[in-house]
mmCIF file of the N, C-alpha and C atoms, coordinates in Angstrom:
data_MODEL
# 
_entry.id   MODEL 
# 
loop_
_atom_site.group_PDB 
_atom_site.id 
_atom_site.type_symbol 
_atom_site.label_atom_id 
_atom_site.label_alt_id 
_atom_site.label_comp_id 
_atom_site.label_asym_id 
_atom_site.label_entity_id 
_atom_site.label_seq_id 
_atom_site.pdbx_PDB_ins_code 
_atom_site.Cartn_x 
_atom_site.Cartn_y 
_atom_site.Cartn_z 
_atom_site.occupancy 
_atom_site.B_iso_or_equiv 
_atom_site.pdbx_formal_charge 
_atom_site.auth_seq_id 
_atom_site.auth_comp_id 
_atom_site.auth_asym_id 
_atom_site.auth_atom_id 
_atom_site.pdbx_PDB_model_num 
ATOM 1   N N  . MET A 1 1  ? 8.473  -5.588  61.496 1.00 0.00 ? 1  MET A N  1 
ATOM 2   C CA . MET A 1 1  ? 7.659  -6.013  60.383 1.00 0.00 ? 1  MET A CA 1 
ATOM 3   C C  . MET A 1 1  ? 8.551  -6.692  59.368 1.00 0.00 ? 1  MET A C  1 
ATOM 4   N N  . THR A 1 2  ? 8.056  -7.704  58.750 1.00 0.00 ? 2  THR A N  1 
ATOM 5   C CA . THR A 1 2  ? 8.784  -8.431  57.720 1.00 0.00 ? 2  THR A CA 1 
ATOM 6   C C  . THR A 1 2  ? 8.073  -8.252  56.388 1.00 0.00 ? 2  THR A C  1 
ATOM 7   N N  . ILE A 1 3  ? 8.848  -7.903  55.365 1.00 0.00 ? 3  ILE A N  1 
ATOM 8   C CA . ILE A 1 3  ? 8.330  -7.755  54.011 1.00 0.00 ? 3  ILE A CA 1 
ATOM 9   C C  . ILE A 1 3  ? 9.183  -8.652  53.114 1.00 0.00 ? 3  ILE A C  1 
ATOM 10  N N  . GLU A 1 4  ? 8.539  -9.490  52.322 1.00 0.00 ? 4  GLU A N  1 
ATOM 11  C CA . GLU A 1 4  ? 9.271  -10.323 51.377 1.00 0.00 ? 4  GLU A CA 1 
ATOM 12  C C  . GLU A 1 4  ? 9.183  -9.704  49.997 1.00 0.00 ? 4  GLU A C  1 
ATOM 13  N N  . VAL A 1 5  ? 10.335 -9.620  49.340 1.00 0.00 ? 5  VAL A N  1 
ATOM 14  C CA . VAL A 1 5  ? 10.403 -9.024  48.013 1.00 0.00 ? 5  VAL A CA 1 
ATOM 15  C C  . VAL A 1 5  ? 11.212 -9.947  47.117 1.00 0.00 ? 5  VAL A C  1 
ATOM 16  N N  . GLU A 1 6  ? 10.663 -10.250 45.950 1.00 0.00 ? 6  GLU A N  1 
ATOM 17  C CA . GLU A 1 6  ? 11.383 -11.060 44.965 1.00 0.00 ? 6  GLU A CA 1 
ATOM 18  C C  . GLU A 1 6  ? 12.217 -10.122 44.089 1.00 0.00 ? 6  GLU A C  1 
ATOM 19  N N  . VAL A 1 7  ? 13.510 -10.387 44.000 1.00 0.00 ? 7  VAL A N  1 
ATOM 20  C CA . VAL A 1 7  ? 14.398 -9.601  43.137 1.00 0.00 ? 7  VAL A CA 1 
ATOM 21  C C  . VAL A 1 7  ? 15.182 -10.563 42.255 1.00 0.00 ? 7  VAL A C  1 
ATOM 22  N N  . SER A 1 8  ? 15.727 -10.029 41.189 1.00 0.00 ? 8  SER A N  1 
ATOM 23  C CA . SER A 1 8  ? 16.523 -10.861 40.279 1.00 0.00 ? 8  SER A CA 1 
ATOM 24  C C  . SER A 1 8  ? 17.810 -11.285 40.975 1.00 0.00 ? 8  SER A C  1 
ATOM 25  N N  . PRO A 1 9  ? 18.385 -12.391 40.541 1.00 0.00 ? 9  PRO A N  1 
ATOM 26  C CA . PRO A 1 9  ? 19.661 -12.821 41.126 1.00 0.00 ? 9  PRO A CA 1 
ATOM 27  C C  . PRO A 1 9  ? 20.761 -11.763 40.979 1.00 0.00 ? 9  PRO A C  1 
ATOM 28  N N  . GLU A 1 10 ? 20.728 -11.032 39.865 1.00 0.00 ? 10 GLU A N  1 
ATOM 29  C CA . GLU A 1 10 ? 21.731 -9.988  39.636 1.00 0.00 ? 10 GLU A CA 1 
ATOM 30  C C  . GLU A 1 10 ? 21.594 -8.872  40.666 1.00 0.00 ? 10 GLU A C  1 
ATOM 31  N N  . LEU A 1 11 ? 20.345 -8.442  40.916 1.00 0.00 ? 11 LEU A N  1 
ATOM 32  C CA . LEU A 1 11 ? 20.117 -7.386  41.899 1.00 0.00 ? 11 LEU A CA 1 
ATOM 33  C C  . LEU A 1 11 ? 20.494 -7.870  43.291 1.00 0.00 ? 11 LEU A C  1 
ATOM 34  N N  . GLU A 1 12 ? 20.155 -9.096  43.596 1.00 0.00 ? 12 GLU A N  1 
ATOM 35  C CA . GLU A 1 12 ? 20.497 -9.652  44.911 1.00 0.00 ? 12 GLU A CA 1 
ATOM 36  C C  . GLU A 1 12 ? 22.015 -9.668  45.097 1.00 0.00 ? 12 GLU A C  1 
ATOM 37  N N  . ALA A 1 13 ? 22.739 -10.090 44.075 1.00 0.00 ? 13 ALA A N  1 
ATOM 38  C CA . ALA A 1 13 ? 24.201 -10.134 44.159 1.00 0.00 ? 13 ALA A CA 1 
ATOM 39  C C  . ALA A 1 13 ? 24.782 -8.734  44.327 1.00 0.00 ? 13 ALA A C  1 
ATOM 40  N N  . SER A 1 14 ? 24.229 -7.784  43.583 1.00 0.00 ? 14 SER A N  1 
ATOM 41  C CA . SER A 1 14 ? 24.701 -6.404  43.682 1.00 0.00 ? 14 SER A CA 1 
ATOM 42  C C  . SER A 1 14 ? 24.441 -5.829  45.068 1.00 0.00 ? 14 SER A C  1 
ATOM 43  N N  . LEU A 1 15 ? 23.237 -6.036  45.582 1.00 0.00 ? 15 LEU A N  1 
ATOM 44  C CA . LEU A 1 15 ? 22.902 -5.545  46.921 1.00 0.00 ? 15 LEU A CA 1 
ATOM 45  C C  . LEU A 1 15 ? 23.746 -6.227  47.992 1.00 0.00 ? 15 LEU A C  1 
ATOM 46  N N  . ALA A 1 16 ? 23.984 -7.534  47.820 1.00 0.00 ? 16 ALA A N  1 
ATOM 47  C CA . ALA A 1 16 ? 24.796 -8.268  48.784 1.00 0.00 ? 16 ALA A CA 1 
ATOM 48  C C  . ALA A 1 16 ? 26.219 -7.722  48.804 1.00 0.00 ? 16 ALA A C  1 
ATOM 49  N N  . ALA A 1 17 ? 26.750 -7.398  47.635 1.00 0.00 ? 17 ALA A N  1 
ATOM 50  C CA . ALA A 1 17 ? 28.107 -6.832  47.559 1.00 0.00 ? 17 ALA A CA 1 
ATOM 51  C C  . ALA A 1 17 ? 28.155 -5.465  48.230 1.00 0.00 ? 17 ALA A C  1 
ATOM 52  N N  . GLU A 1 18 ? 27.153 -4.629  47.975 1.00 0.00 ? 18 GLU A N  1 
ATOM 53  C CA . GLU A 1 18 ? 27.100 -3.317  48.614 1.00 0.00 ? 18 GLU A CA 1 
ATOM 54  C C  . GLU A 1 18 ? 26.968 -3.449  50.122 1.00 0.00 ? 18 GLU A C  1 
ATOM 55  N N  . ALA A 1 19 ? 26.120 -4.372  50.557 1.00 0.00 ? 19 ALA A N  1 
ATOM 56  C CA . ALA A 1 19 ? 25.932 -4.593  51.993 1.00 0.00 ? 19 ALA A CA 1 
ATOM 57  C C  . ALA A 1 19 ? 27.245 -5.011  52.636 1.00 0.00 ? 19 ALA A C  1 
ATOM 58  N N  . ALA A 1 20 ? 27.943 -5.935  51.988 1.00 0.00 ? 20 ALA A N  1 
ATOM 59  C CA . ALA A 1 20 ? 29.225 -6.405  52.522 1.00 0.00 ? 20 ALA A CA 1 
ATOM 60  C C  . ALA A 1 20 ? 30.245 -5.271  52.592 1.00 0.00 ? 20 ALA A C  1 
ATOM 61  N N  . SER A 1 21 ? 30.233 -4.406  51.576 1.00 0.00 ? 21 SER A N  1 
ATOM 62  C CA . SER A 1 21 ? 31.189 -3.288  51.577 1.00 0.00 ? 21 SER A CA 1 
ATOM 63  C C  . SER A 1 21 ? 30.907 -2.302  52.705 1.00 0.00 ? 21 SER A C  1 
ATOM 64  N N  . HIS A 1 22 ? 29.663 -2.297  53.202 1.00 0.00 ? 22 HIS A N  1 
ATOM 65  C CA . HIS A 1 22 ? 29.291 -1.443  54.334 1.00 0.00 ? 22 HIS A CA 1 
ATOM 66  C C  . HIS A 1 22 ? 29.321 -2.217  55.652 1.00 0.00 ? 22 HIS A C  1 
ATOM 67  N N  . GLY A 1 23 ? 29.736 -3.493  55.592 1.00 0.00 ? 23 GLY A N  1 
ATOM 68  C CA . GLY A 1 23 ? 29.812 -4.315  56.788 1.00 0.00 ? 23 GLY A CA 1 
ATOM 69  C C  . GLY A 1 23 ? 28.449 -4.635  57.373 1.00 0.00 ? 23 GLY A C  1 
ATOM 70  N N  . MET A 1 24 ? 27.449 -4.786  56.508 1.00 0.00 ? 24 MET A N  1 
ATOM 71  C CA . MET A 1 24 ? 26.079 -5.034  56.970 1.00 0.00 ? 24 MET A CA 1 
ATOM 72  C C  . MET A 1 24 ? 25.545 -6.323  56.377 1.00 0.00 ? 24 MET A C  1 
ATOM 73  N N  . GLU A 1 25 ? 24.569 -6.902  57.070 1.00 0.00 ? 25 GLU A N  1 
ATOM 74  C CA . GLU A 1 25 ? 23.838 -8.029  56.497 1.00 0.00 ? 25 GLU A CA 1 
ATOM 75  C C  . GLU A 1 25 ? 22.915 -7.485  55.416 1.00 0.00 ? 25 GLU A C  1 
ATOM 76  N N  . LEU A 1 26 ? 22.623 -8.332  54.434 1.00 0.00 ? 26 LEU A N  1 
ATOM 77  C CA . LEU A 1 26 ? 21.785 -7.906  53.311 1.00 0.00 ? 26 LEU A CA 1 
ATOM 78  C C  . LEU A 1 26 ? 20.431 -7.383  53.772 1.00 0.00 ? 26 LEU A C  1 
ATOM 79  N N  . LYS A 1 27 ? 19.771 -8.080  54.701 1.00 0.00 ? 27 LYS A N  1 
ATOM 80  C CA . LYS A 1 27 ? 18.437 -7.640  55.130 1.00 0.00 ? 27 LYS A CA 1 
ATOM 81  C C  . LYS A 1 27 ? 18.499 -6.284  55.832 1.00 0.00 ? 27 LYS A C  1 
ATOM 82  N N  . ASN A 1 28 ? 19.538 -6.031  56.607 1.00 0.00 ? 28 ASN A N  1 
ATOM 83  C CA . ASN A 1 28 ? 19.682 -4.742  57.284 1.00 0.00 ? 28 ASN A CA 1 
ATOM 84  C C  . ASN A 1 28 ? 20.007 -3.631  56.285 1.00 0.00 ? 28 ASN A C  1 
ATOM 85  N N  . TYR A 1 29 ? 20.828 -3.970  55.291 1.00 0.00 ? 29 TYR A N  1 
ATOM 86  C CA . TYR A 1 29 ? 21.172 -2.994  54.265 1.00 0.00 ? 29 TYR A CA 1 
ATOM 87  C C  . TYR A 1 29 ? 19.939 -2.608  53.444 1.00 0.00 ? 29 TYR A C  1 
ATOM 88  N N  . ALA A 1 30 ? 19.131 -3.612  53.082 1.00 0.00 ? 30 ALA A N  1 
ATOM 89  C CA . ALA A 1 30 ? 17.906 -3.342  52.319 1.00 0.00 ? 30 ALA A CA 1 
ATOM 90  C C  . ALA A 1 30 ? 16.954 -2.474  53.132 1.00 0.00 ? 30 ALA A C  1 
ATOM 91  N N  . ALA A 1 31 ? 16.835 -2.746  54.422 1.00 0.00 ? 31 ALA A N  1 
ATOM 92  C CA . ALA A 1 31 ? 15.967 -1.933  55.284 1.00 0.00 ? 31 ALA A CA 1 
ATOM 93  C C  . ALA A 1 31 ? 16.481 -0.491  55.331 1.00 0.00 ? 31 ALA A C  1 
ATOM 94  N N  . LYS A 1 32 ? 17.804 -0.331  55.410 1.00 0.00 ? 32 LYS A N  1 
ATOM 95  C CA . LYS A 1 32 ? 18.397 1.017   55.449 1.00 0.00 ? 32 LYS A CA 1 
ATOM 96  C C  . LYS A 1 32 ? 18.115 1.763   54.145 1.00 0.00 ? 32 LYS A C  1 
ATOM 97  N N  . LEU A 1 33 ? 18.224 1.063   53.016 1.00 0.00 ? 33 LEU A N  1 
ATOM 98  C CA . LEU A 1 33 ? 17.921 1.693   51.724 1.00 0.00 ? 33 LEU A CA 1 
ATOM 99  C C  . LEU A 1 33 ? 16.480 2.186   51.679 1.00 0.00 ? 33 LEU A C  1 
ATOM 100 N N  . LEU A 1 34 ? 15.566 1.386   52.194 1.00 0.00 ? 34 LEU A N  1 
ATOM 101 C CA . LEU A 1 34 ? 14.160 1.801   52.220 1.00 0.00 ? 34 LEU A CA 1 
ATOM 102 C C  . LEU A 1 34 ? 13.965 3.014   53.120 1.00 0.00 ? 34 LEU A C  1 
ATOM 103 N N  . GLU A 1 35 ? 14.630 3.037   54.257 1.00 0.00 ? 35 GLU A N  1 
ATOM 104 C CA . GLU A 1 35 ? 14.523 4.180   55.174 1.00 0.00 ? 35 GLU A CA 1 
ATOM 105 C C  . GLU A 1 35 ? 15.040 5.451   54.519 1.00 0.00 ? 35 GLU A C  1 
ATOM 106 N N  . VAL A 1 36 ? 16.193 5.356   53.865 1.00 0.00 ? 36 VAL A N  1 
ATOM 107 C CA . VAL A 1 36 ? 16.784 6.526   53.200 1.00 0.00 ? 36 VAL A CA 1 
ATOM 108 C C  . VAL A 1 36 ? 15.868 7.016   52.091 1.00 0.00 ? 36 VAL A C  1 
ATOM 109 N N  . HIS A 1 37 ? 15.342 6.081   51.302 1.00 0.00 ? 37 HIS A N  1 
ATOM 110 C CA . HIS A 1 37 ? 14.426 6.469   50.224 1.00 0.00 ? 37 HIS A CA 1 
ATOM 111 C C  . HIS A 1 37 ? 13.190 7.166   50.778 1.00 0.00 ? 37 HIS A C  1 
ATOM 112 N N  . GLN A 1 38 ? 12.626 6.620   51.833 1.00 0.00 ? 38 GLN A N  1 
ATOM 113 C CA . GLN A 1 38 ? 11.426 7.203   52.432 1.00 0.00 ? 38 GLN A CA 1 
ATOM 114 C C  . GLN A 1 38 ? 11.714 8.603   52.979 1.00 0.00 ? 38 GLN A C  1 
ATOM 115 N N  . ALA A 1 39 ? 12.859 8.773   53.619 1.00 0.00 ? 39 ALA A N  1 
ATOM 116 C CA . ALA A 1 39 ? 13.226 10.079  54.174 1.00 0.00 ? 39 ALA A CA 1 
ATOM 117 C C  . ALA A 1 39 ? 13.394 11.113  53.058 1.00 0.00 ? 39 ALA A C  1 
ATOM 118 N N  . ARG A 1 40 ? 14.046 10.720  51.968 1.00 0.00 ? 40 ARG A N  1 
ATOM 119 C CA . ARG A 1 40 ? 14.216 11.639  50.835 1.00 0.00 ? 40 ARG A CA 1 
ATOM 120 C C  . ARG A 1 40 ? 12.876 11.998  50.212 1.00 0.00 ? 40 ARG A C  1 
ATOM 121 N N  . ASN A 1 41 ? 12.013 11.004  50.088 1.00 0.00 ? 41 ASN A N  1 
ATOM 122 C CA . ASN A 1 41 ? 10.685 11.229  49.527 1.00 0.00 ? 41 ASN A CA 1 
ATOM 123 C C  . ASN A 1 41 ? 9.893  12.211  50.383 1.00 0.00 ? 41 ASN A C  1 
ATOM 124 N N  . ALA A 1 42 ? 9.912  12.003  51.689 1.00 0.00 ? 42 ALA A N  1 
ATOM 125 C CA . ALA A 1 42 ? 9.173  12.878  52.604 1.00 0.00 ? 42 ALA A CA 1 
ATOM 126 C C  . ALA A 1 42 ? 9.734  14.293  52.554 1.00 0.00 ? 42 ALA A C  1 
ATOM 127 N N  . LYS A 1 43 ? 11.055 14.407  52.452 1.00 0.00 ? 43 LYS A N  1 
ATOM 128 C CA . LYS A 1 43 ? 11.700 15.722  52.416 1.00 0.00 ? 43 LYS A CA 1 
ATOM 129 C C  . LYS A 1 43 ? 11.332 16.470  51.140 1.00 0.00 ? 43 LYS A C  1 
ATOM 130 N N  . SER A 1 44 ? 11.272 15.750  50.010 1.00 0.00 ? 44 SER A N  1 
ATOM 131 C CA . SER A 1 44 ? 10.977 16.414  48.744 1.00 0.00 ? 44 SER A CA 1 
ATOM 132 C C  . SER A 1 44 ? 9.523  16.874  48.670 1.00 0.00 ? 44 SER A C  1 
ATOM 133 N N  . LYS A 1 45 ? 8.647  16.306  49.474 1.00 0.00 ? 45 LYS A N  1 
ATOM 134 C CA . LYS A 1 45 ? 7.241  16.697  49.466 1.00 0.00 ? 45 LYS A CA 1 
ATOM 135 C C  . LYS A 1 45 ? 6.953  17.851  50.417 1.00 0.00 ? 45 LYS A C  1 
ATOM 136 N N  . LYS A 1 46 ? 7.957  18.233  51.214 1.00 0.00 ? 46 LYS A N  1 
ATOM 137 C CA . LYS A 1 46 ? 7.774  19.334  52.153 1.00 0.00 ? 46 LYS A CA 1 
ATOM 138 C C  . LYS A 1 46 ? 7.585  20.631  51.372 1.00 0.00 ? 46 LYS A C  1 
ATOM 139 N N  . LYS A 1 47 ? 6.583  21.397  51.746 1.00 0.00 ? 47 LYS A N  1 
ATOM 140 C CA . LYS A 1 47 ? 6.331  22.667  51.067 1.00 0.00 ? 47 LYS A CA 1 
ATOM 141 C C  . LYS A 1 47 ? 7.339  23.713  51.521 1.00 0.00 ? 47 LYS A C  1 
ATOM 142 N N  . LEU A 1 48 ? 7.777  24.494  50.581 1.00 0.00 ? 48 LEU A N  1 
ATOM 143 C CA . LEU A 1 48 ? 8.709  25.572  50.843 1.00 0.00 ? 48 LEU A CA 1 
ATOM 144 C C  . LEU A 1 48 ? 7.918  26.803  51.266 1.00 0.00 ? 48 LEU A C  1 
ATOM 145 N N  . THR A 1 49 ? 8.231  27.327  52.432 1.00 0.00 ? 49 THR A N  1 
ATOM 146 C CA . THR A 1 49 ? 7.538  28.521  52.892 1.00 0.00 ? 49 THR A CA 1 
ATOM 147 C C  . THR A 1 49 ? 8.126  29.747  52.214 1.00 0.00 ? 49 THR A C  1 
ATOM 148 N N  . ARG A 1 50 ? 7.391  30.833  52.272 1.00 0.00 ? 50 ARG A N  1 
ATOM 149 C CA . ARG A 1 50 ? 7.876  32.091  51.691 1.00 0.00 ? 50 ARG A CA 1 
ATOM 150 C C  . ARG A 1 50 ? 9.172  32.523  52.371 1.00 0.00 ? 50 ARG A C  1 
ATOM 151 N N  . GLY A 1 51 ? 9.231  32.352  53.692 1.00 0.00 ? 51 GLY A N  1 
ATOM 152 C CA . GLY A 1 51 ? 10.447 32.711  54.432 1.00 0.00 ? 51 GLY A CA 1 
ATOM 153 C C  . GLY A 1 51 ? 11.633 31.859  54.011 1.00 0.00 ? 51 GLY A C  1 
ATOM 154 N N  . ASP A 1 52 ? 11.395 30.538  53.813 1.00 0.00 ? 52 ASP A N  1 
ATOM 155 C CA . ASP A 1 52 ? 12.464 29.644  53.357 1.00 0.00 ? 52 ASP A CA 1 
ATOM 156 C C  . ASP A 1 52 ? 12.961 30.065  51.979 1.00 0.00 ? 52 ASP A C  1 
ATOM 157 N N  . LEU A 1 53 ? 12.026 30.421  51.099 1.00 0.00 ? 53 LEU A N  1 
ATOM 158 C CA . LEU A 1 53 ? 12.396 30.844  49.754 1.00 0.00 ? 53 LEU A CA 1 
ATOM 159 C C  . LEU A 1 53 ? 13.248 32.103  49.805 1.00 0.00 ? 53 LEU A C  1 
ATOM 160 N N  . HIS A 1 54 ? 12.830 33.077  50.598 1.00 0.00 ? 54 HIS A N  1 
ATOM 161 C CA . HIS A 1 54 ? 13.601 34.322  50.699 1.00 0.00 ? 54 HIS A CA 1 
ATOM 162 C C  . HIS A 1 54 ? 14.982 34.070  51.286 1.00 0.00 ? 54 HIS A C  1 
ATOM 163 N N  . ALA A 1 55 ? 15.072 33.200  52.287 1.00 0.00 ? 55 ALA A N  1 
ATOM 164 C CA . ALA A 1 55 ? 16.377 32.872  52.884 1.00 0.00 ? 55 ALA A CA 1 
ATOM 165 C C  . ALA A 1 55 ? 17.278 32.200  51.854 1.00 0.00 ? 55 ALA A C  1 
ATOM 166 N N  . MET A 1 56 ? 16.704 31.289  51.078 1.00 0.00 ? 56 MET A N  1 
ATOM 167 C CA . MET A 1 56 ? 17.479 30.599  50.054 1.00 0.00 ? 56 MET A CA 1 
ATOM 168 C C  . MET A 1 56 ? 17.973 31.582  48.993 1.00 0.00 ? 56 MET A C  1 
ATOM 169 N N  . LEU A 1 57 ? 17.102 32.486  48.565 1.00 0.00 ? 57 LEU A N  1 
ATOM 170 C CA . LEU A 1 57 ? 17.503 33.471  47.560 1.00 0.00 ? 57 LEU A CA 1 
ATOM 171 C C  . LEU A 1 57 ? 18.570 34.419  48.098 1.00 0.00 ? 57 LEU A C  1 
ATOM 172 N N  . ARG A 1 58 ? 18.474 34.784  49.381 1.00 0.00 ? 58 ARG A N  1 
ATOM 173 C CA . ARG A 1 58 ? 19.529 35.624  49.983 1.00 0.00 ? 58 ARG A CA 1 
ATOM 174 C C  . ARG A 1 58 ? 20.870 34.898  49.965 1.00 0.00 ? 58 ARG A C  1 
ATOM 175 N N  . GLU A 1 59 ? 20.869 33.615  50.299 1.00 0.00 ? 59 GLU A N  1 
ATOM 176 C CA . GLU A 1 59 ? 22.112 32.839  50.293 1.00 0.00 ? 59 GLU A CA 1 
ATOM 177 C C  . GLU A 1 59 ? 22.695 32.751  48.895 1.00 0.00 ? 59 GLU A C  1 
ATOM 178 N N  . VAL A 1 60 ? 21.838 32.529  47.901 1.00 0.00 ? 60 VAL A N  1 
ATOM 179 C CA . VAL A 1 60 ? 22.301 32.436  46.521 1.00 0.00 ? 60 VAL A CA 1 
ATOM 180 C C  . VAL A 1 60 ? 22.900 33.773  46.083 1.00 0.00 ? 60 VAL A C  1 
ATOM 181 N N  . GLY A 1 61 ? 22.307 34.865  46.517 1.00 0.00 ? 61 GLY A N  1 
ATOM 182 C CA . GLY A 1 61 ? 22.752 36.192  46.100 1.00 0.00 ? 61 GLY A CA 1 
ATOM 183 C C  . GLY A 1 61 ? 23.958 36.726  46.844 1.00 0.00 ? 61 GLY A C  1 
ATOM 184 N N  . GLU A 1 62 ? 24.368 36.064  47.921 1.00 0.00 ? 62 GLU A N  1 
ATOM 185 C CA . GLU A 1 62 ? 25.513 36.565  48.688 1.00 0.00 ? 62 GLU A CA 1 
ATOM 186 C C  . GLU A 1 62 ? 26.766 36.596  47.824 1.00 0.00 ? 62 GLU A C  1 
ATOM 187 N N  . GLY A 1 63 ? 27.468 37.714  47.856 1.00 0.00 ? 63 GLY A N  1 
ATOM 188 C CA . GLY A 1 63 ? 28.711 37.845  47.120 1.00 0.00 ? 63 GLY A CA 1 
ATOM 189 C C  . GLY A 1 63 ? 28.559 38.330  45.694 1.00 0.00 ? 63 GLY A C  1 
ATOM 190 N N  . TRP A 1 64 ? 27.323 38.499  45.231 1.00 0.00 ? 64 TRP A N  1 
ATOM 191 C CA . TRP A 1 64 ? 27.129 38.931  43.853 1.00 0.00 ? 64 TRP A CA 1 
ATOM 192 C C  . TRP A 1 64 ? 27.618 40.354  43.616 1.00 0.00 ? 64 TRP A C  1 
ATOM 193 N N  . GLU A 1 65 ? 27.656 41.156  44.671 1.00 0.00 ? 65 GLU A N  1 
ATOM 194 C CA . GLU A 1 65 ? 28.135 42.525  44.478 1.00 0.00 ? 65 GLU A CA 1 
ATOM 195 C C  . GLU A 1 65 ? 29.629 42.552  44.138 1.00 0.00 ? 65 GLU A C  1 
ATOM 196 N N  . ASN A 1 66 ? 30.336 41.460  44.395 1.00 0.00 ? 66 ASN A N  1 
ATOM 197 C CA . ASN A 1 66 ? 31.775 41.376  44.104 1.00 0.00 ? 66 ASN A CA 1 
ATOM 198 C C  . ASN A 1 66 ? 32.059 40.710  42.756 1.00 0.00 ? 66 ASN A C  1 
ATOM 199 N N  . ARG A 1 67 ? 31.018 40.371  42.013 1.00 0.00 ? 67 ARG A N  1 
ATOM 200 C CA . ARG A 1 67 ? 31.228 39.698  40.738 1.00 0.00 ? 67 ARG A CA 1 
ATOM 201 C C  . ARG A 1 67 ? 31.822 40.675  39.723 1.00 0.00 ? 67 ARG A C  1 
ATOM 202 N N  . PRO A 1 68 ? 32.540 40.167  38.755 1.00 0.00 ? 68 PRO A N  1 
ATOM 203 C CA . PRO A 1 68 ? 33.086 41.067  37.736 1.00 0.00 ? 68 PRO A CA 1 
ATOM 204 C C  . PRO A 1 68 ? 31.968 41.623  36.867 1.00 0.00 ? 68 PRO A C  1 
ATOM 205 N N  . SER A 1 69 ? 32.123 42.841  36.456 1.00 0.00 ? 69 SER A N  1 
ATOM 206 C CA . SER A 1 69 ? 31.138 43.473  35.593 1.00 0.00 ? 69 SER A CA 1 
ATOM 207 C C  . SER A 1 69 ? 31.463 43.103  34.151 1.00 0.00 ? 69 SER A C  1 
ATOM 208 N N  . LEU A 1 70 ? 30.497 42.561  33.453 1.00 0.00 ? 70 LEU A N  1 
ATOM 209 C CA . LEU A 1 70 ? 30.706 42.154  32.067 1.00 0.00 ? 70 LEU A CA 1 
ATOM 210 C C  . LEU A 1 70 ? 29.859 43.013  31.144 1.00 0.00 ? 70 LEU A C  1 
ATOM 211 N N  . PRO A 1 71 ? 30.399 43.339  29.962 1.00 0.00 ? 71 PRO A N  1 
ATOM 212 C CA . PRO A 1 71 ? 29.607 44.115  29.011 1.00 0.00 ? 71 PRO A CA 1 
ATOM 213 C C  . PRO A 1 71 ? 28.476 43.263  28.446 1.00 0.00 ? 71 PRO A C  1 
ATOM 214 N N  . THR A 1 72 ? 27.433 43.904  27.982 1.00 0.00 ? 72 THR A N  1 
ATOM 215 C CA . THR A 1 72 ? 26.297 43.201  27.393 1.00 0.00 ? 72 THR A CA 1 
ATOM 216 C C  . THR A 1 72 ? 26.733 42.338  26.216 1.00 0.00 ? 72 THR A C  1 
ATOM 217 N N  . SER A 1 73 ? 27.756 42.768  25.498 1.00 0.00 ? 73 SER A N  1 
ATOM 218 C CA . SER A 1 73 ? 28.229 42.018  24.329 1.00 0.00 ? 73 SER A CA 1 
ATOM 219 C C  . SER A 1 73 ? 28.766 40.638  24.713 1.00 0.00 ? 73 SER A C  1 
ATOM 220 N N  . ALA A 1 74 ? 29.062 40.427  25.976 1.00 0.00 ? 74 ALA A N  1 
ATOM 221 C CA . ALA A 1 74 ? 29.553 39.126  26.428 1.00 0.00 ? 74 ALA A CA 1 
ATOM 222 C C  . ALA A 1 74 ? 28.454 38.077  26.408 1.00 0.00 ? 74 ALA A C  1 
ATOM 223 N N  . PHE A 1 75 ? 27.220 38.509  26.260 1.00 0.00 ? 75 PHE A N  1 
ATOM 224 C CA . PHE A 1 75 ? 26.092 37.585  26.315 1.00 0.00 ? 75 PHE A CA 1 
ATOM 225 C C  . PHE A 1 75 ? 25.351 37.464  24.989 1.00 0.00 ? 75 PHE A C  1 
ATOM 226 N N  . THR A 1 76 ? 26.034 37.740  23.904 1.00 0.00 ? 76 THR A N  1 
ATOM 227 C CA . THR A 1 76 ? 25.403 37.577  22.600 1.00 0.00 ? 76 THR A CA 1 
ATOM 228 C C  . THR A 1 76 ? 25.595 36.141  22.116 1.00 0.00 ? 76 THR A C  1 
ATOM 229 N N  . ARG A 1 77 ? 24.769 35.739  21.187 1.00 0.00 ? 77 ARG A N  1 
ATOM 230 C CA . ARG A 1 77 ? 24.891 34.395  20.623 1.00 0.00 ? 77 ARG A CA 1 
ATOM 231 C C  . ARG A 1 77 ? 26.278 34.200  20.010 1.00 0.00 ? 77 ARG A C  1 
ATOM 232 N N  . GLU A 1 78 ? 26.756 35.216  19.334 1.00 0.00 ? 78 GLU A N  1 
ATOM 233 C CA . GLU A 1 78 ? 28.058 35.126  18.677 1.00 0.00 ? 78 GLU A CA 1 
ATOM 234 C C  . GLU A 1 78 ? 29.189 34.926  19.685 1.00 0.00 ? 78 GLU A C  1 
ATOM 235 N N  . SER A 1 79 ? 29.063 35.533  20.864 1.00 0.00 ? 79 SER A N  1 
ATOM 236 C CA . SER A 1 79 ? 30.129 35.379  21.859 1.00 0.00 ? 79 SER A CA 1 
ATOM 237 C C  . SER A 1 79 ? 30.193 33.961  22.408 1.00 0.00 ? 79 SER A C  1 
ATOM 238 N N  . PHE A 1 80 ? 29.067 33.252  22.402 1.00 0.00 ? 80 PHE A N  1 
ATOM 239 C CA . PHE A 1 80 ? 29.056 31.871  22.871 1.00 0.00 ? 80 PHE A CA 1 
ATOM 240 C C  . PHE A 1 80 ? 29.549 30.904  21.797 1.00 0.00 ? 80 PHE A C  1 
ATOM 241 N N  . TYR A 1 81 ? 29.324 31.228  20.527 1.00 0.00 ? 81 TYR A N  1 
ATOM 242 C CA . TYR A 1 81 ? 29.649 30.328  19.433 1.00 0.00 ? 81 TYR A CA 1 
ATOM 243 C C  . TYR A 1 81 ? 30.636 30.976  18.460 1.00 0.00 ? 81 TYR A C  1 
ATOM 244 N N  . GLU A 1 82 ? 31.615 31.722  18.974 1.00 0.00 ? 82 GLU A N  1 
ATOM 245 C CA . GLU A 1 82 ? 32.477 32.486  18.095 1.00 0.00 ? 82 GLU A CA 1 
ATOM 246 C C  . GLU A 1 82 ? 33.359 31.632  17.208 1.00 0.00 ? 82 GLU A C  1 
ATOM 247 N N  . ASP A 1 83 ? 33.726 30.388  17.600 1.00 0.00 ? 83 ASP A N  1 
ATOM 248 C CA . ASP A 1 83 ? 34.586 29.590  16.725 1.00 0.00 ? 83 ASP A CA 1 
ATOM 249 C C  . ASP A 1 83 ? 33.788 28.749  15.742 1.00 0.00 ? 83 ASP A C  1 
ATOM 250 N N  . ARG A 1 84 ? 32.479 28.859  15.737 1.00 0.00 ? 84 ARG A N  1 
ATOM 251 C CA . ARG A 1 84 ? 31.661 28.110  14.773 1.00 0.00 ? 84 ARG A CA 1 
ATOM 252 C C  . ARG A 1 84 ? 31.304 29.020  13.601 1.00 0.00 ? 84 ARG A C  1 
ATOM 253 N N  . THR A 1 85 ? 31.262 28.427  12.441 1.00 0.00 ? 85 THR A N  1 
ATOM 254 C CA . THR A 1 85 ? 30.883 29.219  11.266 1.00 0.00 ? 85 THR A CA 1 
ATOM 255 C C  . THR A 1 85 ? 29.604 28.734  10.670 1.00 0.00 ? 85 THR A C  1 
# 
């Protein structure tokens, strides 16, 4: 499929430079950018299952039992801004 898109000369020059730095023709580079954008978009719309959420939270929590124990006073407003008057 062919899609024609009008872009500013500045954007065209920027894309052409990026394409060249990747060793690609501009049209192939632009197509790749669209594919990557579409894949990211589709991925972000995927619903998170309850199992996925629990797995993610388990991964985030790994190693927390080895964290240093801090006193409650370490989390006061004054402890964050102690050098301000």
